[in-house]
C-alpha positions as CSV (number, residue, x, y, z in Angstrom):
1,X,-54.5,-115.6,-26.4
2,X,-51.5,-117.4,-28.1
3,X,-49.0,-115.8,-29.4
4,X,-45.8,-117.2,-31.6
5,X,-43.0,-116.9,-29.2
6,X,-39.4,-115.2,-30.2
7,X,-37.9,-118.4,-30.0
8,X,-40.0,-119.6,-33.3
9,X,-40.4,-116.5,-34.5
10,X,-36.1,-117.1,-34.9
11,X,-36.5,-120.0,-36.2
12,X,-38.9,-119.5,-38.7
13,X,-36.7,-116.3,-39.9
14,X,-33.6,-118.6,-40.2
15,X,-35.3,-121.3,-41.9
16,X,-37.1,-119.4,-44.9
17,X,-34.0,-116.5,-44.9
18,X,-34.5,-116.6,-48.9
19,X,-38.6,-115.6,-48.4
20,X,-38.2,-111.4,-47.8
21,X,-41.5,-111.5,-45.7
22,X,-41.1,-113.7,-42.4
23,X,-42.1,-111.0,-40.5
24,X,-45.2,-109.9,-42.2
25,X,-46.1,-113.5,-41.8
26,X,-45.3,-114.4,-38.9
27,X,-47.0,-110.8,-37.8
28,X,-50.2,-112.0,-39.9
29,X,-50.2,-115.2,-37.8
30,X,-50.4,-113.8,-34.6
31,X,-53.2,-111.6,-35.8
32,X,-55.2,-114.5,-37.0
33,X,-54.4,-116.4,-33.4
34,X,-55.2,-113.3,-31.3
35,X,-58.6,-112.9,-33.0
36,X,-59.5,-116.7,-31.2
37,X,-60.4,-117.0,-27.4
38,X,-60.8,-120.9,-26.1
39,X,-63.5,-121.6,-23.6
40,X,-62.8,-124.0,-20.4
41,X,-65.1,-124.4,-18.0
42,X,-67.8,-126.1,-15.5
43,X,-70.6,-124.4,-13.6
44,X,-73.4,-126.7,-11.1
45,X,-76.3,-124.5,-12.5
46,X,-78.8,-124.1,-14.8
47,X,-78.5,-120.8,-14.7
48,X,-76.9,-118.4,-16.5
49,X,-72.9,-118.3,-16.1
50,X,-70.5,-115.7,-17.8
51,X,-68.0,-117.7,-19.8
52,X,-66.1,-114.4,-21.4
53,X,-66.6,-111.3,-21.3
54,X,-65.2,-109.2,-24.4
55,X,-64.8,-105.1,-24.6
56,X,-65.1,-104.3,-28.0
57,X,-63.1,-101.0,-28.8
58,X,-65.1,-97.7,-29.1
59,X,-66.6,-96.5,-32.5
60,X,-66.7,-100.0,-34.0
61,X,-68.6,-103.4,-34.8
62,X,-67.8,-106.6,-33.9
63,X,-69.1,-109.9,-34.9
64,X,-68.8,-113.1,-32.9
65,X,-68.6,-116.5,-33.3
66,X,-69.3,-118.5,-30.3
67,X,-68.7,-122.6,-30.7
68,X,-69.0,-124.7,-27.8
69,X,-69.3,-128.0,-26.1
70,X,-71.2,-129.4,-23.2
71,X,-71.3,-132.5,-21.0
72,X,-73.1,-132.9,-17.6
73,X,-70.9,-135.3,-15.5
74,X,-73.7,-136.6,-13.7
75,X,-75.9,-138.2,-16.7
76,X,-73.3,-137.9,-19.6
77,X,-75.9,-135.8,-22.0
78,X,-73.9,-133.3,-23.9
79,X,-75.1,-130.2,-26.4
80,X,-73.6,-128.7,-28.7
81,X,-73.3,-125.1,-30.1
82,X,-72.6,-122.6,-32.7
83,X,-73.9,-119.1,-32.8
84,X,-73.1,-115.6,-34.2
85,X,-73.9,-112.3,-33.1
86,X,-73.0,-108.4,-34.2
87,X,-72.8,-105.9,-31.8
88,X,-71.3,-102.4,-32.2
89,X,-69.7,-99.8,-29.4
90,X,-70.5,-96.0,-29.7
91,X,-70.6,-93.8,-26.9
92,X,-69.0,-96.2,-24.6
93,X,-72.8,-99.3,-25.1
94,X,-72.7,-101.9,-26.5
95,X,-75.9,-102.8,-28.6
96,X,-76.9,-105.1,-30.9
97,X,-77.1,-104.8,-35.0
98,X,-79.1,-107.8,-35.3
99,X,-80.6,-111.2,-34.0
100,X,-78.7,-114.1,-32.9
101,X,-78.3,-116.2,-35.0
102,X,-78.2,-120.0,-34.6
103,X,-75.8,-121.7,-36.7
104,X,-76.0,-125.4,-35.3
105,X,-77.9,-126.6,-32.2
106,X,-77.6,-129.9,-31.1
107,X,-78.9,-130.7,-27.4
108,X,-79.5,-134.7,-26.2
109,X,-82.1,-133.3,-24.0
110,X,-83.7,-129.4,-23.8
111,X,-82.4,-126.9,-20.9
112,X,-79.0,-126.6,-22.1
113,X,-78.3,-122.7,-24.0
114,X,-76.0,-120.1,-24.8
115,X,-76.4,-116.7,-25.6
116,X,-75.2,-113.0,-26.1
117,X,-75.4,-110.6,-23.8
118,X,-74.4,-106.8,-24.1
119,X,-74.6,-105.7,-21.0
120,X,-73.4,-101.3,-20.7
121,X,-69.3,-101.8,-22.8
122,X,-69.5,-105.3,-22.3
123,X,-70.7,-108.8,-24.6
124,X,-70.6,-111.4,-22.3
125,X,-70.7,-115.3,-23.9
126,X,-72.7,-117.6,-21.4
127,X,-74.0,-120.7,-20.7
128,X,-77.1,-122.3,-19.0
129,X,-76.6,-126.2,-17.3
130,X,-79.1,-129.0,-17.8
131,X,-79.5,-128.9,-14.3
132,X,-77.4,-127.9,-11.4
133,X,-75.3,-131.1,-11.7
134,X,-71.7,-130.4,-12.9
135,X,-71.6,-129.7,-16.6
136,X,-67.8,-128.9,-17.9
137,X,-67.8,-126.2,-21.4
138,X,-65.4,-126.6,-23.9
139,X,-64.5,-124.6,-27.1
140,X,-63.8,-121.5,-28.6
141,X,-65.0,-117.4,-29.7
142,X,-63.8,-115.8,-33.1
143,X,-63.9,-112.6,-32.8
144,X,-63.6,-110.1,-35.7
145,X,-63.3,-106.3,-35.2
146,X,-63.9,-103.3,-37.4
147,X,-62.5,-100.1,-35.7
148,X,-62.8,-98.0,-38.6
149,X,-59.0,-98.2,-39.4
């Protein structure tokens, strides 16, 4: 997760001395940045591999949007995915509220895939390559969580 540094916060405050709510703006930007997780990984497998694991807070609902691009290095084949899913956590267990929504899929060849998986108290974001060749995965996960507060 990316946070705005104390030094950047101070420079922002100095430049905007006339702005009464500089700290609130910086805190809001930090909160926004913390909703995103960057993905950069590679696997030599056409089986499921976990690129990120997320553990929601107890008694919360969470919506995750997973945007990722794959490139198989040996063949140069690409794939792109954007998938959204909703989960809730109650009694330390994560369950899905609805089926996973595939917002976008474009693959040069069938075999690439992505999914969310509820497992115990966690949600796993997983990818699957086209073959056993090395595949690079890059993207991000946007996390929206509501814990009733």
